[in-house]
PAKE-511028 format. One record per atom (N, C-alpha, C): residue in one letter; atom name; x, y, z. Coordinates in steps of 0.1 Angstrom, whole numbers, plus 2048, in hexadecimal, padded with zeros to 3 digits. Example, Ala and Ser with C-alpha at 12.3 -4.5 7.8 and 13.67 -1.06 7.14 Angstrom:
REC  residu  atome  east  north   up
REC       A      N   884    7C7  84E
REC       A     CA   87B    7D3  84E
REC       A      C   884    7DF  84E
REC       S      N   880    7EA  847
REC       S     CA   889    7F5  847
REC       S      C   881    800  84F
This chain:
REC  residu  atome  east  north   up
REC       M      N   808    7F4  800
REC       M     CA   800    800  800
REC       M      C   809    80C  800
REC       Q      N   805    816  7F8
REC       Q     CA   80C    823  7F8
REC       Q      C   803    82E  7FE
REC       F      N   80A    838  803
REC       F     CA   802    843  80A
REC       F      C   806    850  804
REC       H      N   7FD    85A  804
REC       H     CA   7FF    867  800
REC       H      C   7F6    871  807
REC       F      N   7F8    87E  805
REC       F     CA   7EF    887  80B
REC       F      C   7EC    892  801
REC       C      N   7E0    898  803
REC       C     CA   7DC    8A3  7FB
REC       C      C   7DB    8B0  803
REC       L      N   7DF    8BB  7FE
REC       L     CA   7DE    8C7  805
REC       L      C   7D2    8CF  7FF
REC       R      N   7C9    8D3  807
REC       R     CA   7BD    8DA  802
REC       R      C   7BD    8E8  808
REC       G      N   7B8    8F1  801
REC       G     CA   7B6    8FF  806
REC       G      C   7AA    900  80F
REC       D      N   7A8    90C  814
REC       D     CA   79C    90F  81C
REC       D      C   78F    90D  815
REC       N      N   790    90E  807
REC       N     CA   784    90C  7FF
REC       N      C   782    8FD  7FB
REC       H      N   78B    8F4  801
REC       H     CA   78B    8E6  7FF
REC       H      C   790    8E2  7F1
REC       E      N   795    8EB  7E9
REC       E     CA   79B    8E8  7DC
REC       E      C   7A8    8E2  7DE
REC       L      N   7AC    8D8  7D5
REC       L     CA   7B8    8D2  7D6
REC       L      C   7C3    8DC  7D2
REC       I      N   7CE    8DD  7DA
REC       I     CA   7D9    8E6  7D7
REC       I      C   7E4    8DD  7D1
REC       F      N   7E7    8D2  7D8
REC       F     CA   7F1    8C8  7D2
REC       F      C   7EF    8BB  7D8
REC       Q      N   7F4    8B1  7D1
REC       Q     CA   7F5    8A3  7D6
REC       Q      C   804    8A0  7D9
REC       S      N   806    899  7E3
REC       S     CA   814    895  7E7
REC       S      C   819    88A  7DE
REC       E      N   826    887  7DF
REC       E     CA   82C    87B  7DA
REC       E      C   826    86F  7E1
REC       K      N   829    863  7DC
REC       K     CA   824    857  7E3
REC       K      C   82F    852  7ED
REC       Y      N   82B    84D  7F8
REC       Y     CA   834    848  802
REC       Y      C   830    839  805
REC       W      N   83B    831  808
REC       W     CA   839    823  80B
REC       W      C   833    820  818
REC       S      N   834    82A  822
REC       S     CA   82F    828  82F
REC       S      C   826    834  833
REC       K      N   81D    831  83C
REC       K     CA   815    83C  841
REC       K      C   81D    846  849
REC       Q      N   827    841  850
REC       Q     CA   830    84A  857
REC       Q      C   837    853  84E
REC       G      N   83B    84E  842
REC       G     CA   842    857  838
REC       G      C   839    862  834
REC       A      N   82C    85F  832
REC       A     CA   822    86A  82E
REC       A      C   820    874  839
REC       L      N   820    86F  845
REC       L     CA   81E    878  851
REC       L      C   82A    881  852
REC       N      N   836    87B  850
REC       N     CA   842    884  850
REC       N      C   842    88E  846
REC       A      N   83D    88B  83A
REC       A     CA   83C    894  82F
REC       A      C   832    89F  832
REC       I      N   827    89C  839
REC       I     CA   81D    8A6  83D
REC       I      C   824    8B0  847
REC       D      N   82C    8AB  850
REC       D     CA   833    8B4  859
REC       D      C   83D    8BD  851
REC       S      N   844    8B7  847
REC       S     CA   84D    8BE  83F
REC       S      C   846    8C9  837
REC       C      N   83A    8C6  832
REC       C     CA   832    8D0  82B
REC       C      C   82E    8DC  834
REC       R      N   82B    8D9  841
REC       R     CA   828    8E4  84A
REC       R      C   835    8ED  84C
REC       T      N   840    8E7  84C
REC       T     CA   84D    8EE  84E
REC       T      C   851    8F6  842
REC       H      N   84F    8F0  836
REC       H     CA   855    8F6  82A
REC       H      C   84B    8FE  821
REC       S      N   83E    8FC  823
REC       S     CA   835    903  81A
REC       S      C   834    912  81C
REC       P      N   837    918  827
REC       P     CA   836    926  828
REC       P      C   842    92E  821
REC       H      N   84C    927  81D
REC       H     CA   858    92D  818
REC       H      C   859    92D  809
REC       E      N   85A    939  803
REC       E     CA   85A    93B  7F4
REC       E      C   865    932  7ED
REC       Q      N   871    931  7F3
REC       Q     CA   87C    92A  7ED
REC       Q      C   879    91B  7EA
REC       N      N   86E    916  7F0
REC       N     CA   86B    907  7EF
REC       N      C   861    905  7E3
REC       Y      N   85E    90F  7DC
REC       Y     CA   855    90D  7D0
REC       Y      C   85C    90E  7C3
REC       V      N   85A    905  7BA
REC       V     CA   85F    905  7AD
REC       V      C   853    906  7A3
REC       R      N   854    910  79B
REC       R     CA   849    913  791
REC       R      C   84D    90C  784
REC       R      N   843    905  77F
REC       R     CA   846    8FD  773
REC       R      C   83A    8FF  769
REC       I      N   83C    8FA  75D
REC       I     CA   832    8FA  752
REC       I      C   831    8EC  74D
REC       T      N   824    8E7  74B
REC       T     CA   822    8DA  745
REC       T      C   825    8DA  736
REC       E      N   826    8CE  731
REC       E     CA   828    8CD  722
REC       E      C   81D    8D4  71A
REC       E      N   811    8D5  720
REC       E     CA   806    8DC  71A
REC       E      C   806    8EB  71C
REC       G      N   810    8F0  723
REC       G     CA   812    8FE  725
REC       G      C   80A    904  731
REC       L      N   806    8FB  73A
REC       L     CA   7FF    900  746
REC       L      C   808    901  752
REC       P      N   807    90C  75A
REC       P     CA   810    90D  766
REC       P      C   80B    904  771
REC       Y      N   815    900  779
REC       Y     CA   813    8F8  785
REC       Y      C   81F    8FB  78E
REC       F      N   81F    8F6  79B
REC       F     CA   82A    8F7  7A4
REC       F      C   82D    8EB  7AB
REC       V      N   839    8EA  7B0
REC       V     CA   83E    8DF  7B8
REC       V      C   843    8E5  7C5
REC       L      N   83E    8DF  7D0
REC       L     CA   843    8E2  7DE
REC       L      C   84E    8D9  7E1
REC       R      N   85A    8DE  7E5
REC       R     CA   865    8D6  7E8
REC       R      C   86A    8D8  7F6
REC       C      N   870    8CE  7FB
REC       C     CA   877    8CE  808
REC       C      C   886    8CD  805
REC       G      N   88C    8D9  806
REC       G     CA   89A    8D9  803
REC       G      C   89C    8DA  7F3
REC       D      N   8A7    8D6  7EE
REC       D     CA   8A9    8D8  7E0
REC       D      C   8A3    8CD  7D7
REC       T      N   8A1    8C1  7DC
REC       T     CA   89D    8B6  7D3
REC       T      C   890    8AF  7D7
REC       E      N   88D    8AE  7E4
REC       E     CA   881    8A6  7E8
REC       E      C   874    8AD  7E5
REC       V      N   86C    8A6  7DD
REC       V     CA   85F    8AC  7D9
REC       V      C   855    8A8  7E4
REC       L      N   84E    8B2  7E9
REC       L     CA   843    8AF  7F3
REC       L      C   836    8AE  7EC
REC       G      N   833    8B6  7E1
REC       G     CA   827    8B5  7DA
REC       G      C   828    8BD  7CD
REC       V      N   81E    8B9  7C4
REC       V     CA   81D    8BF  7B7
REC       V      C   80F    8C4  7B5
REC       S      N   80D    8D1  7B1
REC       S     CA   800    8D6  7AF
REC       S      C   7FA    8D1  7A2
REC       E      N   7ED    8D3  7A1
REC       E     CA   7E6    8D1  795
REC       E      C   7EA    8DC  78B
REC       P      N   7E8    8DB  77E
REC       P     CA   7EB    8E6  775
REC       P      C   7E1    8F1  777
REC       Y      N   7E5    8FD  775
REC       Y     CA   7DD    909  777
REC       Y      C   7DA    90F  769
REC       S      N   7D0    917  768
REC       S     CA   7CC    91D  75B
REC       S      C   7D5    929  758
REC       S      N   7DC    92F  762
REC       S     CA   7E4    93A  75F
REC       S      C   7EF    93B  76A
REC       E      N   7F9    943  767
REC       E     CA   804    945  771
REC       E      C   7FF    94C  77D
REC       A      N   7F5    955  77B
REC       A     CA   7EF    95C  787
REC       A      C   7E8    952  790
REC       A      N   7E0    949  78A
REC       A     CA   7D9    93F  791
REC       A      C   7E3    936  799
REC       R      N   7EE    933  793
REC       R     CA   7F9    92B  79A
REC       R      C   7FE    932  7A6
REC       E      N   800    93F  7A4
REC       E     CA   805    947  7AF
REC       E      C   7FB    947  7BB
REC       K      N   7EE    948  7B8
REC       K     CA   7E4    947  7C2
REC       K      C   7E5    93A  7C9
REC       G      N   7E7    92F  7C1
REC       G     CA   7E8    922  7C7
REC       G      C   7F4    921  7D1
REC       I      N   7FF    927  7CD
REC       I     CA   80B    927  7D6
REC       I      C   808    92F  7E3
REC       V      N   801    93A  7E2
REC       V     CA   7FD    941  7EE
REC       V      C   7F5    939  7F7
REC       S      N   7EB    932  7F0
REC       S     CA   7E2    929  7F8
REC       S      C   7EA    91E  7FF
REC       C      N   7F4    919  7F8
REC       C     CA   7FC    90E  7FD
REC       C      C   804    913  809
REC       K      N   809    91F  808
REC       K     CA   811    925  813
REC       K      C   808    926  820
REC       V      N   7FC    92A  81E
REC       V     CA   7F3    92C  829
REC       V      C   7EE    91F  82F
REC       S      N   7E8    917  826
REC       S     CA   7E2    90A  82A
REC       S      C   7EC    8FF  82E
REC       G      N   7F8    900  828
REC       G     CA   801    8F5  82B
REC       G      C   807    8F5  839
REC       R      N   807    901  83F
REC       R     CA   80E    901  84C
REC       R      C   805    8FD  858
REC       G      N   7F8    8FC  857
REC       G     CA   7F1    8F8  863
REC       G      C   7E4    8F1  860
REC       S      N   7E2    8EB  855
REC       S     CA   7D5    8E4  852
REC       S      C   7D2    8D8  85A
REC       A      N   7C6    8D5  85C
REC       A     CA   7C1    8C9  863
REC       A      C   7C4    8BD  85A
REC       E      N   7C5    8B2  860
REC       E     CA   7C7    8A5  859
REC       E      C   7BB    89D  85A
REC       T      N   7B8    896  84F
REC       T     CA   7AE    88C  84F
REC       T      C   7B4    87F  84A
REC       D      N   7B4    875  852
REC       D     CA   7BA    868  84E
REC       D      C   7AF    860  846
REC       E      N   7B2    85E  83A
REC       E     CA   7A9    856  832
REC       E      C   7AF    849  82D
REC       T      N   7B8    843  835
REC       T     CA   7BE    837  833
REC       T      C   7B4    82C  831
REC       G      N   7B5    824  827
REC       G     CA   7AB    81A  824
REC       G      C   7A0    81F  81B
REC       R      N   79F    82C  818
REC       R     CA   795    831  80E
REC       R      C   79D    836  802
REC       S      N   7A3    842  803
REC       S     CA   7AA    847  7F8
REC       S      C   7B8    84D  7FC
REC       G      N   7BD    848  807
REC       G     CA   7CA    84E  80B
REC       G      C   7C9    858  816
REC       R      N   7D3    85F  819
REC       R     CA   7D3    869  823
REC       R      C   7D0    877  81D
REC       R      N   7C6    87D  822
REC       R     CA   7C3    88A  81C
REC       R      C   7C6    895  827
REC       R      N   7CB    8A0  822
REC       R     CA   7CE    8AB  82A
REC       R      C   7C5    8B7  826
REC       R      N   7BD    8BC  82F
REC       R     CA   7B4    8C7  82B
REC       R      C   7B9    8D4  82F
């Protein structure tokens, strides 16, 4: 079984989905890392999909990926998503949905 978490904004919209982890503890550690790293601008990498749509990656340090956003319709929308991630990522409640669809973070 693999585990992951989703970060959702106050409006319950998906901000990003995490990488997959082989253990539940690995996912829990990543949630803690998200709380630590999401408020800091230097942890965001802005990218463009092959289709030309902007998205972002939240990293822990230089290489470890914590989560990847969905594609946005514009760069301005991506920037709003990053702002939402900075706010929601640092103190959101957790909902454990193990056995249903994985671990969700709201």
